[in-house]
N, C-alpha and C positions, 0 to 999 in steps of 0.2 A: 458574371454576377455571383455565381455559386462560390467561386474562389474568393471573391471579395468578402462575402458573408462569413466564410470560414476563417479568413484571416482576421476579420474584425472580432469574431468570437474569441479567438486565441489571445488577442491583445486586450480584452476588456478588463482583466484583473490588474494589468499594469496601469491602465488609465485611472483606476480608483485612487492611486497615490498622487496623481498629478496635482500640484498646487496645495497639497496638504502639508501641515506643519510636521516637522520631525517628531516621532514618537506617537503619532496618531494611530490608533488601533483600527485596522481595517482587515477583516477576514477575506482572504482571496481564494479560498478553497471552493470545492463543489459539494460539500456535505453540510449544507446550511440547515438541514432538518434533523440533525443528530442532537440528542439530549446530553446534557452534561453528566458525566459519570466520574466519580473520584474514588479511587481505592487507595488504601494506605497499609503499608507494612512497617510496623515499628518493632524493632527487635534488638536484642542483645545476644551475647554468646549463649546464654542459658534460657532465654524466653523469647516469645514472639506474640505480637498482637496484630491480627489481620482484621481490617474493618473497611466498610464502605461509608464514606462521609456524605451525609445528606445536606450538610450546610457548609458553605465555603469558609465560614468563620472558624470551623473546627480545625482547619488545616494549620492555623497559626500556632496552636499549642505544641506542634511537633518541631518548631524551629529551634528552640534552645534546650532540648532535652539531652540527656547524657547518652540515650540510646540512639541507634541509627534508624532513620526514617526514609522510606521511599514512598513518595506521594505521586501517583499516576493520574493525570487529568486527561480525560477523553472528551472532546467536544470543543474545538477551537472557535466555533461559531458563537460561543457564549462569551462575547466580548466583555461584558460587565463583570462576570465572575473572574475572567482572566486578569482584568485590571485590579480587582480587589485582592486576589492572591498575590499579585505583583507588589501591591502596597504592603501586604503583610510580611513579605520576605525582602522588602527594600530592593526590588529589581528595577533597573534603569528603564525608563520609557522606551528607549531604543531596543532593549531586549524584548520587551512585550510586543513591540511592533514586529520584530523579526519572528516571534513565536507564531503570530496569527497570519503572517505572510508566508503562505505555503510554497511560494516559488523561490524561497531563499536558497542561496548556494550553501553547501556544507561549509562550516567555518567554526572557529573557536574565538571567543572574546574573553579576556582576562580582566576581572575587577578585583577590588581590594579584598572582599570577603566571599567571593564566589566565582566560579567558572561557568561560562555559557557555551554550550556545544550544540550545533545544528548538524544533523545527518539525515540520510535518506534510507528508509526501510523499503526493501523491494520484495515483492512476492507475485505469484501468478494467481489469477482468478480461475474460476471453473472453466472458462473458455480458453485458458492458456494465454490470456493477454496480460502483459506485464503491468503491474500497478506500482506506482512510486508514491510513497506517503512520507511526509516530513515528520521527524521526531526531534523535539527540542529538549535538551537536558540541562538542568541547572545543578551544579555541584556546590553544596555548602559544607560547613564544618562537620555537621552531623546529619545531613540530609541530602537527598537527591530528588529534584522535581523533574518529572517527565511529562511532556505535553504532546498529545496525538489528536488527529482529526476525529477518530471514531474508535469504538471498541474493536478488539482483534489485532493481535500483534505477534511478534516472535519472542516475547519475553516469558513464555510459560515455563521454560526450563529454569529461568532465574527465580520465578515464583516458587517452583518446587524445591529448589535448593535452599531458599530461605525458610520455607515451611519445615523441611526435613532436617535442616542444619547440615546439609552435605557440603563437604569442602571447607574452604576458608572464609566463605562469604559472611558468616555471622560472627567470625572472630576478628575481622579487620574493620577498618574505617570506611567512611563513605566513598573514598577514592576507589576502593576495590569494588564497591557496588556500581560506580560509574563504569569501571572497566568491564564488569560482568554484563551490563546492558549493551555497551558498545560491542563487546565480543559476540553477544547473541545476534546482533544485527549483521556483523561481518560474517559469522558462520553461516547465516542464511544466504549470503552472497554466493556461497559455493553451490547450493542447490540451484540458484538462478543460472550460474555459469554452466552447471551440468545439463540443465534443460536446454539452454542455448546450444551447447555442444551436440546434444542429441538431435536437435532440429537441423543443424548444419550437416551432420553426418547423414541423416536421412535424405536431405536434398542432394547431397553429393553422390550418394548411392543411386538415387533415381537418375541423375544426369549421366553417371558412368554406364548404367545399364540401359540407357536410352528410353526410360519411362518418363519422358517429359510431358507435363501437363500444360494446358493452355495458359494457366495462371501462375506458372512456376516463377516467372519474372516478378510477379506481384509478391509472392512469398519471399523471394530473395530480398526485395526492397523492404518488406516488413521486418525481416531479420536484421537487415542493415540498420534500420531505425531503432530496433530494440537494442542492438549493440551500442549505438551512440547514446541512447538514454542511460543505459547501465554505466557506460564509461563516464558520462557527466556526473552521475550520482556517486560513483565510487572513487574516482581519482582524487578529488579534493580532500577526501578523508585521510589520505596519506600525509598530507600537510598537517592536519589536525593532530594525528597521533605523533608525528615527528616533533611538533611543538610541545606536546605533553611530555614526551620522552626526554627532550633536551631542555625543557623549561625548569624553572626553579620556583614554581608557585608553592606556597606553604601548604596548600590543600592536597598536594600530591606528594606522598611519602616515598622515600627512596626504595623501600621494600616492594612497592607496587610498580615501579618503573619497569621491572623485568616482564611483568604481565603485559604492559602496554607495548613493549618491544615485540612480544609474541604476536599481538594484533598487527603490528606493522609488517611482520614477516608474512602473515596471512594476506594482507592487502597487496604486498608485492606479488605473491603467487596469483591472486585473483587478477591483478592488473596485467600480468604476463599472459594469462589465459585470454583475457579480453583482447589484447593485441594480436594474439594468434588467431582467434576467431574472426577478428576484423580483417586480417589478411585472407583468411579462408573465404569470407563473404565476397571480397573482391575477386578471388579466384573463381568462386562459383558463378559470378556474373560473367567473367571472361569465358568460363567453360560453357555457360548457357549460350552466349553469343556464338561461340565456336560450333556448338551443336546445331544451332539454327543455320549457320553458314554451311556446315557439312550436309545438312538435309537439303538445303537449296542446291548445293553442288550436285548431289545425287539426282535431284529432279532434272537439273540442267543437263546432266550426263545422259540420262535416259532420252530426253527430248532431242539432244544432239545426235545420238545414235540413230534414233528413228528418222530424223531429218536426213542424215547421211545415207541411210539405206534407200530412202525414197527419192533422193536427188537423181541418181542414174535412171531409175525406173520412170521418173517424170520426164527425163530427157528423151528416153525412147518413145514414151507416149506422145511427147510434144512433136517429135519428128514425124511420126505416122499420123498425127492429127492435122498436118498441114494440107492445104487444099490444092496441091499440085497434082496434075493429072497423070504425069508420067513418073510415078515412083515404082521402081522395079518390083518390089515385093507385093504391091497392091493386087496384082493379077494372079499371084500365086495362090493355089487352092488352099494350101495349109499354112499360109502366111500368118494368119491370126494365132494359130496354135504354136507356131515356131516362136513368135514374138513373146507369147506368154511363157513358153519354156525358157527362153533367154532371160526374161525377167526373173523367173523362179530361180534359175541357176545363179544369177547375180545376187539375189537375196540371200541364198544359202552361202555363197562364197563370202559375202560381207559378214554374215553372222559368224562363220568359221574364223575369219580374220580378226574380228573383234574379240572372239573368245580366246584366240591364241595370244592376243596382246593383253589379255586379262582386263579388258575394258567392260566385260559383261560378267 
């Protein structure tokens, strides 16, 4: 019954879409108590205006400006506001549906006057549990819209670069801003991979040194699930960058293609590390099973040696425990001590033999 309840809970957000018309906005995430927060960076090469928008209608004024605008919307549970900003920027209803559907697979959709990109932002919480949050990006001629479930992300370095005017970000178009946001997400993947690698190495060291804990198999299974989650979140992004790199959409300028190619190289490196760690996880499970088997063999070895030693002693005790009257040694005065001495000699001889064979 417990398993059925858990399975039902995991599939609840999929059932919300059953029978609904295409383009119906249904929030499927778990952060329904978050308030809407909109921040805006409007900049040119020589100036910048950073603001927090209190009214969703204020976002419309940044659509057709000559400057570059980055509007970041936190709070996907605010369905009405998401729908209103979609109307302001002429976003397709299916795009809005994918934005609030947090279980969406990473992908890219091309439209006449904008690009829509979905990717996964990964980070560890305070308990070192991996958190996967969906980020949706809309690239327009002079703007980038980003949609997140709640405040807190990996874009602080991008914000600082815009504020300080570091690098090329304020001198290039919105396609470079899109690159900077995707690059920040991909760069954070390396810290995720590094943490996973450290966890795997620690488990591997414990297994090699024989410091196996009772729940080490549970830890291996948890790491295995983490690897699969990371793999599902990262691998589709290679296809997205490949399409941007090889595509001919008018919003992506040729001078920016080189930067997207660099992201693709990073994704290849991350993917290779994931495959390596995946193999290491399987090896850890095999190593754990081998360790358990070796421990069992050691126990059986000790029990077998003990049994082997006591078999001849039990044989002698069985003979002299029979109820025959005429057993020669029964009338002998020192027969009992002679029998104990023979048993002791047999015990010592067997120990010496096992030691010589290196079975002890």
